[in-house]
PAZAKE-684875 format. One record per residue (C-alpha): residue in one letter; residue number from 1; chain; x, y, z. Coordinates in steps of 0.25 Angstrom, whole numbers, plus 5000, padded with zeros to 4 digits. Example, Ala and Ser with C-alpha at 12.3 -4.5 7.8 and 13.67 -1.06 7.14 Angstrom:
! PAZAKE-684875
+---+-----+---+------+------+------+
: r :   k : c :    u :    v :    w :
+---+-----+---+------+------+------+
: a :   1 : A : 5049 : 4982 : 5031 :
: s :   2 : A : 5055 : 4996 : 5029 :
+---+-----+---+------+------+------+
//
This chain:
! PAZAKE-684875
+---+-----+---+------+------+------+
: r :   k : c :    u :    v :    w :
+---+-----+---+------+------+------+
: x :   1 : A : 5000 : 5000 : 5000 :
: x :   2 : A : 5011 : 5010 : 5004 :
: x :   3 : A : 5018 : 5006 : 4991 :
: x :   4 : A : 5006 : 5009 : 4983 :
: x :   5 : A : 5005 : 5023 : 4990 :
: x :   6 : A : 5019 : 5026 : 4987 :
: x :   7 : A : 5018 : 5022 : 4973 :
: x :   8 : A : 5006 : 5031 : 4972 :
: x :   9 : A : 5013 : 5043 : 4978 :
: x :  10 : A : 5025 : 5041 : 4969 :
: x :  11 : A : 5016 : 5041 : 4957 :
: x :  12 : A : 5009 : 5054 : 4961 :
: x :  13 : A : 5023 : 5060 : 4964 :
: x :  14 : A : 5028 : 5056 : 4950 :
: x :  15 : A : 5015 : 5062 : 4944 :
: x :  16 : A : 5017 : 5075 : 4951 :
: x :  17 : A : 5031 : 5076 : 4947 :
: x :  18 : A : 5028 : 5073 : 4933 :
: x :  19 : A : 5018 : 5084 : 4933 :
: x :  20 : A : 5028 : 5093 : 4939 :
: x :  21 : A : 5038 : 5089 : 4929 :
: x :  22 : A : 5028 : 5092 : 4918 :
: x :  23 : A : 5025 : 5106 : 4923 :
: x :  24 : A : 5040 : 5109 : 4925 :
: x :  25 : A : 5043 : 5105 : 4911 :
: x :  26 : A : 5031 : 5113 : 4905 :
: x :  27 : A : 5036 : 5125 : 4913 :
: x :  28 : A : 5050 : 5123 : 4908 :
: x :  29 : A : 5045 : 5121 : 4894 :
: x :  30 : A : 5037 : 5134 : 4895 :
: x :  31 : A : 5049 : 5142 : 4901 :
: x :  32 : A : 5058 : 5137 : 4889 :
: x :  33 : A : 5046 : 5141 : 4879 :
: x :  34 : A : 5046 : 5155 : 4886 :
: x :  35 : A : 5061 : 5157 : 4883 :
: x :  36 : A : 5058 : 5153 : 4868 :
: x :  37 : A : 5046 : 5163 : 4868 :
: x :  38 : A : 5055 : 5174 : 4873 :
: x :  39 : A : 5065 : 5172 : 4862 :
: x :  40 : A : 5054 : 5172 : 4852 :
: x :  41 : A : 5048 : 5185 : 4856 :
: x :  42 : A : 5062 : 5192 : 4854 :
: x :  43 : A : 5061 : 5190 : 4839 :
: x :  44 : A : 5047 : 5198 : 4838 :
: x :  45 : A : 5047 : 5212 : 4834 :
: x :  46 : A : 5032 : 5216 : 4836 :
: x :  47 : A : 5023 : 5217 : 4848 :
: x :  48 : A : 5012 : 5209 : 4841 :
: x :  49 : A : 5022 : 5198 : 4839 :
: x :  50 : A : 5026 : 5197 : 4853 :
: x :  51 : A : 5012 : 5197 : 4858 :
: x :  52 : A : 5008 : 5187 : 4848 :
: x :  53 : A : 5019 : 5178 : 4852 :
: x :  54 : A : 5017 : 5180 : 4867 :
: x :  55 : A : 5002 : 5176 : 4865 :
: x :  56 : A : 5006 : 5164 : 4858 :
: x :  57 : A : 5015 : 5160 : 4869 :
: x :  58 : A : 5005 : 5163 : 4880 :
: x :  59 : A : 4995 : 5154 : 4873 :
: x :  60 : A : 5005 : 5143 : 4873 :
: x :  61 : A : 5006 : 5144 : 4888 :
: x :  62 : A : 4991 : 5146 : 4892 :
: x :  63 : A : 4978 : 5144 : 4887 :
: x :  64 : A : 4975 : 5158 : 4883 :
: x :  65 : A : 4963 : 5162 : 4875 :
: x :  66 : A : 4962 : 5176 : 4869 :
: x :  67 : A : 4973 : 5185 : 4874 :
: x :  68 : A : 4979 : 5199 : 4872 :
: x :  69 : A : 4990 : 5208 : 4876 :
: x :  70 : A : 4987 : 5222 : 4880 :
: x :  71 : A : 4997 : 5233 : 4880 :
: x :  72 : A : 4996 : 5246 : 4889 :
: x :  73 : A : 4996 : 5259 : 4882 :
: x :  74 : A : 5008 : 5268 : 4884 :
: x :  75 : A : 5000 : 5280 : 4888 :
: x :  76 : A : 4988 : 5275 : 4897 :
: x :  77 : A : 4992 : 5261 : 4899 :
: x :  78 : A : 4978 : 5256 : 4893 :
: x :  79 : A : 4979 : 5242 : 4888 :
: x :  80 : A : 4977 : 5239 : 4874 :
: x :  81 : A : 4977 : 5226 : 4866 :
: x :  82 : A : 4990 : 5223 : 4859 :
: x :  83 : A : 4988 : 5209 : 4855 :
: x :  84 : A : 4977 : 5199 : 4856 :
: x :  85 : A : 4976 : 5184 : 4852 :
: x :  86 : A : 4967 : 5180 : 4845 :
: x :  87 : A : 4967 : 5193 : 4837 :
: x :  88 : A : 4954 : 5201 : 4839 :
: x :  89 : A : 4952 : 5198 : 4854 :
: x :  90 : A : 4957 : 5211 : 4859 :
: x :  91 : A : 4944 : 5217 : 4862 :
: x :  92 : A : 4939 : 5205 : 4869 :
: x :  93 : A : 4951 : 5204 : 4878 :
: x :  94 : A : 4950 : 5219 : 4880 :
: x :  95 : A : 4936 : 5217 : 4886 :
: x :  96 : A : 4942 : 5206 : 4895 :
: x :  97 : A : 4953 : 5216 : 4899 :
: x :  98 : A : 4944 : 5228 : 4903 :
: x :  99 : A : 4938 : 5223 : 4916 :
: x : 100 : A : 4951 : 5218 : 4920 :
: x : 101 : A : 4957 : 5233 : 4918 :
: x : 102 : A : 4945 : 5238 : 4926 :
: x : 103 : A : 4946 : 5229 : 4938 :
: x : 104 : A : 4962 : 5231 : 4939 :
: x : 105 : A : 4965 : 5217 : 4935 :
: x : 106 : A : 4974 : 5222 : 4923 :
: x : 107 : A : 4981 : 5232 : 4932 :
: x : 108 : A : 4984 : 5220 : 4942 :
: x : 109 : A : 4989 : 5211 : 4931 :
: x : 110 : A : 4998 : 5222 : 4926 :
: x : 111 : A : 5004 : 5224 : 4939 :
: x : 112 : A : 5005 : 5209 : 4943 :
: x : 113 : A : 5012 : 5205 : 4930 :
: x : 114 : A : 5007 : 5191 : 4932 :
: x : 115 : A : 4996 : 5183 : 4926 :
: x : 116 : A : 4982 : 5186 : 4931 :
: x : 117 : A : 4969 : 5177 : 4928 :
: x : 118 : A : 4955 : 5183 : 4929 :
: x : 119 : A : 4942 : 5177 : 4926 :
: x : 120 : A : 4934 : 5182 : 4914 :
: x : 121 : A : 4920 : 5187 : 4916 :
: x : 122 : A : 4909 : 5177 : 4916 :
: x : 123 : A : 4919 : 5166 : 4920 :
: x : 124 : A : 4924 : 5165 : 4906 :
: x : 125 : A : 4938 : 5160 : 4909 :
: x : 126 : A : 4950 : 5169 : 4913 :
: x : 127 : A : 4959 : 5180 : 4908 :
: x : 128 : A : 4974 : 5180 : 4910 :
: x : 129 : A : 4981 : 5193 : 4912 :
: x : 130 : A : 4995 : 5196 : 4913 :
: x : 131 : A : 5003 : 5209 : 4912 :
: x : 132 : A : 5012 : 5212 : 4900 :
: x : 133 : A : 5024 : 5217 : 4907 :
: x : 134 : A : 5039 : 5219 : 4903 :
: x : 135 : A : 5049 : 5221 : 4913 :
: x : 136 : A : 5048 : 5236 : 4912 :
: x : 137 : A : 5033 : 5239 : 4910 :
: x : 138 : A : 5019 : 5233 : 4909 :
: x : 139 : A : 5015 : 5233 : 4894 :
: x : 140 : A : 5001 : 5227 : 4895 :
: x : 141 : A : 4993 : 5215 : 4898 :
: x : 142 : A : 4991 : 5201 : 4893 :
: x : 143 : A : 4976 : 5196 : 4893 :
: x : 144 : A : 4972 : 5182 : 4889 :
: x : 145 : A : 4959 : 5173 : 4891 :
: x : 146 : A : 4962 : 5160 : 4897 :
: x : 147 : A : 4954 : 5149 : 4889 :
: x : 148 : A : 4946 : 5140 : 4898 :
: x : 149 : A : 4949 : 5125 : 4898 :
: x : 150 : A : 4941 : 5115 : 4905 :
: x : 151 : A : 4935 : 5126 : 4913 :
: x : 152 : A : 4948 : 5128 : 4921 :
: x : 153 : A : 4944 : 5140 : 4929 :
: x : 154 : A : 4956 : 5139 : 4938 :
: x : 155 : A : 4966 : 5140 : 4926 :
: x : 156 : A : 4980 : 5146 : 4930 :
: x : 157 : A : 4991 : 5149 : 4920 :
: x : 158 : A : 5001 : 5137 : 4920 :
: x : 159 : A : 5014 : 5146 : 4920 :
: x : 160 : A : 5010 : 5160 : 4923 :
: x : 161 : A : 5024 : 5164 : 4925 :
: x : 162 : A : 5028 : 5159 : 4911 :
: x : 163 : A : 5016 : 5167 : 4905 :
: x : 164 : A : 5021 : 5180 : 4913 :
: x : 165 : A : 5035 : 5177 : 4907 :
: x : 166 : A : 5029 : 5176 : 4892 :
: x : 167 : A : 5021 : 5189 : 4895 :
: x : 168 : A : 5033 : 5196 : 4901 :
: x : 169 : A : 5042 : 5192 : 4889 :
: x : 170 : A : 5032 : 5197 : 4879 :
: x : 171 : A : 5030 : 5210 : 4887 :
: x : 172 : A : 5045 : 5213 : 4887 :
: x : 173 : A : 5047 : 5211 : 4872 :
: x : 174 : A : 5034 : 5219 : 4870 :
: x : 175 : A : 5039 : 5230 : 4878 :
: x : 176 : A : 5052 : 5230 : 4870 :
: x : 177 : A : 5044 : 5230 : 4857 :
: x : 178 : A : 5036 : 5242 : 4862 :
: x : 179 : A : 5048 : 5249 : 4866 :
: x : 180 : A : 5055 : 5246 : 4853 :
: x : 181 : A : 5043 : 5252 : 4846 :
: x : 182 : A : 5043 : 5264 : 4854 :
: x : 183 : A : 5058 : 5266 : 4852 :
: x : 184 : A : 5056 : 5264 : 4837 :
: x : 185 : A : 5045 : 5274 : 4837 :
: x : 186 : A : 5054 : 5284 : 4844 :
: x : 187 : A : 5066 : 5281 : 4834 :
: x : 188 : A : 5057 : 5283 : 4822 :
: x : 189 : A : 5052 : 5296 : 4828 :
: x : 190 : A : 5066 : 5300 : 4831 :
: x : 191 : A : 5071 : 5296 : 4817 :
: x : 192 : A : 5060 : 5304 : 4811 :
: x : 193 : A : 5064 : 5316 : 4818 :
: x : 194 : A : 5079 : 5314 : 4815 :
: x : 195 : A : 5075 : 5313 : 4800 :
: x : 196 : A : 5068 : 5326 : 4800 :
: x : 197 : A : 5079 : 5333 : 4807 :
: x : 198 : A : 5089 : 5327 : 4797 :
: x : 199 : A : 5081 : 5330 : 4785 :
: x : 200 : A : 5085 : 5344 : 4785 :
: x : 201 : A : 5100 : 5348 : 4786 :
: x : 202 : A : 5096 : 5362 : 4790 :
: x : 203 : A : 5087 : 5356 : 4801 :
: x : 204 : A : 5099 : 5348 : 4805 :
: x : 205 : A : 5108 : 5360 : 4806 :
: x : 206 : A : 5098 : 5367 : 4814 :
: x : 207 : A : 5096 : 5356 : 4823 :
: x : 208 : A : 5111 : 5355 : 4825 :
: x : 209 : A : 5113 : 5370 : 4827 :
: x : 210 : A : 5102 : 5370 : 4838 :
: x : 211 : A : 5105 : 5357 : 4844 :
: x : 212 : A : 5110 : 5364 : 4857 :
: x : 213 : A : 5097 : 5372 : 4858 :
: x : 214 : A : 5089 : 5359 : 4855 :
: x : 215 : A : 5096 : 5352 : 4866 :
: x : 216 : A : 5094 : 5363 : 4876 :
: x : 217 : A : 5079 : 5363 : 4872 :
: x : 218 : A : 5078 : 5348 : 4874 :
: x : 219 : A : 5085 : 5349 : 4887 :
: x : 220 : A : 5075 : 5359 : 4892 :
: x : 221 : A : 5064 : 5351 : 4887 :
: x : 222 : A : 5070 : 5339 : 4894 :
: x : 223 : A : 5071 : 5347 : 4907 :
: x : 224 : A : 5057 : 5351 : 4905 :
: x : 225 : A : 5052 : 5337 : 4902 :
: x : 226 : A : 5059 : 5332 : 4914 :
: x : 227 : A : 5053 : 5343 : 4923 :
: x : 228 : A : 5039 : 5340 : 4917 :
: x : 229 : A : 5042 : 5325 : 4920 :
: x : 230 : A : 5046 : 5328 : 4934 :
: x : 231 : A : 5033 : 5336 : 4936 :
: x : 232 : A : 5025 : 5325 : 4930 :
: x : 233 : A : 5031 : 5315 : 4939 :
: x : 234 : A : 5029 : 5324 : 4951 :
: x : 235 : A : 5015 : 5326 : 4947 :
: x : 236 : A : 5012 : 5311 : 4945 :
: x : 237 : A : 5018 : 5308 : 4959 :
: x : 238 : A : 5009 : 5319 : 4964 :
: x : 239 : A : 4997 : 5314 : 4957 :
: x : 240 : A : 5000 : 5299 : 4962 :
: x : 241 : A : 5002 : 5304 : 4976 :
: x : 242 : A : 4988 : 5312 : 4975 :
: x : 243 : A : 4981 : 5299 : 4969 :
: x : 244 : A : 4987 : 5291 : 4981 :
: x : 245 : A : 4983 : 5302 : 4991 :
: x : 246 : A : 4968 : 5303 : 4985 :
: x : 247 : A : 4967 : 5288 : 4985 :
: x : 248 : A : 4969 : 5288 : 5000 :
: x : 249 : A : 4963 : 5301 : 5004 :
: x : 250 : A : 4949 : 5308 : 5005 :
: x : 251 : A : 4948 : 5318 : 4994 :
: x : 252 : A : 4939 : 5327 : 5002 :
: x : 253 : A : 4947 : 5328 : 5015 :
: x : 254 : A : 4961 : 5323 : 5012 :
: x : 255 : A : 4960 : 5313 : 5023 :
: x : 256 : A : 4963 : 5298 : 5021 :
: x : 257 : A : 4952 : 5290 : 5014 :
: x : 258 : A : 4946 : 5277 : 5018 :
: x : 259 : A : 4957 : 5269 : 5011 :
: x : 260 : A : 4968 : 5276 : 5018 :
: x : 261 : A : 4961 : 5276 : 5031 :
: x : 262 : A : 4960 : 5260 : 5030 :
: x : 263 : A : 4974 : 5259 : 5026 :
: x : 264 : A : 4979 : 5267 : 5038 :
: x : 265 : A : 4970 : 5260 : 5047 :
: x : 266 : A : 4975 : 5246 : 5042 :
: x : 267 : A : 4990 : 5251 : 5043 :
: x : 268 : A : 4988 : 5254 : 5058 :
: x : 269 : A : 4981 : 5240 : 5060 :
: x : 270 : A : 4992 : 5233 : 5053 :
: x : 271 : A : 5002 : 5239 : 5062 :
: x : 272 : A : 4994 : 5232 : 5073 :
: x : 273 : A : 4992 : 5245 : 5081 :
: x : 274 : A : 4979 : 5251 : 5088 :
: x : 275 : A : 4971 : 5260 : 5079 :
: x : 276 : A : 4960 : 5269 : 5081 :
: x : 277 : A : 4949 : 5272 : 5070 :
: x : 278 : A : 4940 : 5284 : 5072 :
: x : 279 : A : 4928 : 5285 : 5062 :
: x : 280 : A : 4922 : 5299 : 5062 :
: x : 281 : A : 4909 : 5303 : 5056 :
: x : 282 : A : 4904 : 5318 : 5056 :
: x : 283 : A : 4891 : 5321 : 5063 :
: x : 284 : A : 4882 : 5329 : 5054 :
: x : 285 : A : 4890 : 5330 : 5042 :
: x : 286 : A : 4878 : 5326 : 5033 :
: x : 287 : A : 4871 : 5339 : 5038 :
: x : 288 : A : 4883 : 5347 : 5033 :
: x : 289 : A : 4882 : 5341 : 5019 :
: x : 290 : A : 4867 : 5343 : 5019 :
: x : 291 : A : 4867 : 5357 : 5023 :
: x : 292 : A : 4880 : 5363 : 5018 :
: x : 293 : A : 4883 : 5354 : 5006 :
: x : 294 : A : 4893 : 5344 : 5003 :
: x : 295 : A : 4904 : 5354 : 5000 :
: x : 296 : A : 4903 : 5359 : 5014 :
: x : 297 : A : 4903 : 5345 : 5019 :
: x : 298 : A : 4916 : 5342 : 5012 :
: x : 299 : A : 4923 : 5354 : 5018 :
: x : 300 : A : 4918 : 5350 : 5032 :
: x : 301 : A : 4924 : 5336 : 5029 :
: x : 302 : A : 4937 : 5342 : 5025 :
: x : 303 : A : 4937 : 5351 : 5038 :
: x : 304 : A : 4934 : 5338 : 5047 :
: x : 305 : A : 4946 : 5331 : 5040 :
: x : 306 : A : 4956 : 5342 : 5043 :
: x : 307 : A : 4951 : 5342 : 5058 :
: x : 308 : A : 4953 : 5327 : 5059 :
: x : 309 : A : 4967 : 5328 : 5054 :
: x : 310 : A : 4970 : 5338 : 5065 :
: x : 311 : A : 4967 : 5328 : 5076 :
: x : 312 : A : 4974 : 5316 : 5071 :
: x : 313 : A : 4989 : 5312 : 5071 :
: x : 314 : A : 4998 : 5309 : 5059 :
: x : 315 : A : 4997 : 5294 : 5061 :
: x : 316 : A : 4981 : 5295 : 5061 :
: x : 317 : A : 4973 : 5294 : 5048 :
: x : 318 : A : 4961 : 5302 : 5046 :
: x : 319 : A : 4952 : 5297 : 5034 :
: x : 320 : A : 4939 : 5301 : 5028 :
: x : 321 : A : 4930 : 5289 : 5025 :
: x : 322 : A : 4920 : 5296 : 5017 :
: x : 323 : A : 4908 : 5306 : 5020 :
: x : 324 : A : 4910 : 5312 : 5034 :
: x : 325 : A : 4917 : 5299 : 5040 :
: x : 326 : A : 4932 : 5300 : 5044 :
: x : 327 : A : 4941 : 5290 : 5051 :
: x : 328 : A : 4954 : 5291 : 5058 :
: x : 329 : A : 4965 : 5280 : 5061 :
: x : 330 : A : 4973 : 5282 : 5073 :
: x : 331 : A : 4984 : 5272 : 5074 :
: x : 332 : A : 4990 : 5268 : 5087 :
: x : 333 : A : 4982 : 5278 : 5096 :
: x : 334 : A : 4989 : 5279 : 5110 :
: x : 335 : A : 4976 : 5277 : 5117 :
: x : 336 : A : 4961 : 5276 : 5116 :
: x : 337 : A : 4961 : 5290 : 5123 :
: x : 338 : A : 4969 : 5295 : 5111 :
: x : 339 : A : 4958 : 5291 : 5101 :
: x : 340 : A : 4947 : 5297 : 5110 :
: x : 341 : A : 4955 : 5310 : 5110 :
: x : 342 : A : 4956 : 5310 : 5095 :
: x : 343 : A : 4942 : 5307 : 5093 :
: x : 344 : A : 4938 : 5318 : 5103 :
: x : 345 : A : 4947 : 5328 : 5096 :
: x : 346 : A : 4941 : 5325 : 5082 :
: x : 347 : A : 4927 : 5327 : 5087 :
: x : 348 : A : 4930 : 5340 : 5093 :
: x : 349 : A : 4937 : 5345 : 5080 :
: x : 350 : A : 4927 : 5340 : 5071 :
: x : 351 : A : 4915 : 5346 : 5079 :
: x : 352 : A : 4922 : 5360 : 5077 :
: x : 353 : A : 4914 : 5369 : 5068 :
: x : 354 : A : 4920 : 5371 : 5054 :
: x : 355 : A : 4919 : 5384 : 5046 :
: x : 356 : A : 4916 : 5380 : 5032 :
: x : 357 : A : 4912 : 5390 : 5021 :
: x : 358 : A : 4908 : 5400 : 5032 :
: x : 359 : A : 4899 : 5390 : 5039 :
: x : 360 : A : 4902 : 5383 : 5053 :
: x : 361 : A : 4900 : 5368 : 5052 :
: x : 362 : A : 4900 : 5359 : 5063 :
: x : 363 : A : 4900 : 5343 : 5064 :
: x : 364 : A : 4903 : 5333 : 5074 :
: x : 365 : A : 4909 : 5319 : 5072 :
: x : 366 : A : 4907 : 5305 : 5078 :
: x : 367 : A : 4919 : 5296 : 5079 :
: x : 368 : A : 4920 : 5281 : 5081 :
: x : 369 : A : 4933 : 5274 : 5085 :
: x : 370 : A : 4938 : 5260 : 5084 :
: x : 371 : A : 4951 : 5255 : 5089 :
: x : 372 : A : 4959 : 5243 : 5085 :
: x : 373 : A : 4961 : 5232 : 5089 :
: x : 374 : A : 4949 : 5234 : 5098 :
: x : 375 : A : 4939 : 5237 : 5087 :
: x : 376 : A : 4946 : 5229 : 5076 :
: x : 377 : A : 4958 : 5227 : 5068 :
: x : 378 : A : 4954 : 5230 : 5054 :
: x : 379 : A : 4950 : 5242 : 5047 :
: x : 380 : A : 4936 : 5238 : 5045 :
: x : 381 : A : 4934 : 5234 : 5059 :
: x : 382 : A : 4939 : 5247 : 5065 :
: x : 383 : A : 4931 : 5256 : 5055 :
: x : 384 : A : 4919 : 5248 : 5058 :
: x : 385 : A : 4920 : 5250 : 5073 :
: x : 386 : A : 4924 : 5264 : 5071 :
: x : 387 : A : 4911 : 5266 : 5063 :
: x : 388 : A : 4902 : 5260 : 5073 :
: x : 389 : A : 4908 : 5269 : 5084 :
: x : 390 : A : 4906 : 5281 : 5076 :
: x : 391 : A : 4892 : 5278 : 5074 :
: x : 392 : A : 4891 : 5276 : 5089 :
: x : 393 : A : 4897 : 5289 : 5091 :
: x : 394 : A : 4886 : 5295 : 5082 :
: x : 395 : A : 4875 : 5288 : 5090 :
: x : 396 : A : 4880 : 5293 : 5103 :
: x : 397 : A : 4878 : 5308 : 5098 :
: x : 398 : A : 4889 : 5311 : 5088 :
: x : 399 : A : 4901 : 5320 : 5090 :
: x : 400 : A : 4908 : 5309 : 5098 :
: x : 401 : A : 4917 : 5297 : 5097 :
: x : 402 : A : 4915 : 5282 : 5100 :
: x : 403 : A : 4925 : 5270 : 5102 :
: x : 404 : A : 4920 : 5257 : 5096 :
: x : 405 : A : 4925 : 5249 : 5108 :
: x : 406 : A : 4916 : 5258 : 5117 :
: x : 407 : A : 4903 : 5254 : 5110 :
: x : 408 : A : 4894 : 5243 : 5115 :
+---+-----+---+------+------+------+
//
């Protein structure tokens, strides 16, 4: 009996090793074939030939249906079809591509530089996406329909790394061809200019006589261009900084917005330190909007925001969550009394009359306070408990604060 079991185990081991050997030989043959493919591409002189040869190679490796290469435009980066197989499938594949651009799948693919499989609408198989990237830049995207075989919904590429190598090799040569075409275009333009200059001996004489002046002019133009470029870079950096600022700050008050508030609170929680969250809602703000108008209400919110910043330290974060709701993150408060004093100061400062457009406006606030770890250790829990405490403060008569752990 033991002998039969031993023989069975050995047979299973031999079968497994045979499969492993077959897979290894297949991978080795594929690798050798890739080397031959690389050599074959070097003799091609046009982009269409490179893409056609690459498509043929990819079809020999995987069961692709319709496929297309999309290149990114130089000016705006818009993807346009450069080659499709079968010919005439460009529009069909462009329709497949559009929702993937809108849901950011394409952007993720271009950054990832690895194969991505996505399901087609209505369960009609899958799409294979891969960036078309040379070592120096992203040229575009490869998109292919994976043909269904035996209803295999869990299909994965056999050798995804080899597919990436094929596409990277093709992209490198395509990049060289595009660069060469651009250089040829520039050379043709330069030769045309040289021809017109040399066409007239008189013009050539004038050119030589005024060479120093031309050099001086070109030097000044270059200095001007460099200065313009420097200004453009500075402006771009400023705009990028402004975009980042707007992404995390409230447009009306300049305070942190909900995203930045959550991030700061999560950072404090990640440091495993106690945190206090104050959730403040203005009392009677709706009446200001209804009687004096939304413009006056916005000015009042700006005034309240400035007052709040005067009461907190540099380590604290004041945020506007929307409407007349404000939150404050206080990391590592020295004591509960410190939080109480801060809430009391805020109530006093908020309740002071504000002179706006010649009119005195007065509002109060209700504040709910939650503490970690007593009231939770997540952003959601602390916000929820602070919100409950804030509404309790309103029910108690407004213009006051309440701690969540003091409630029944």
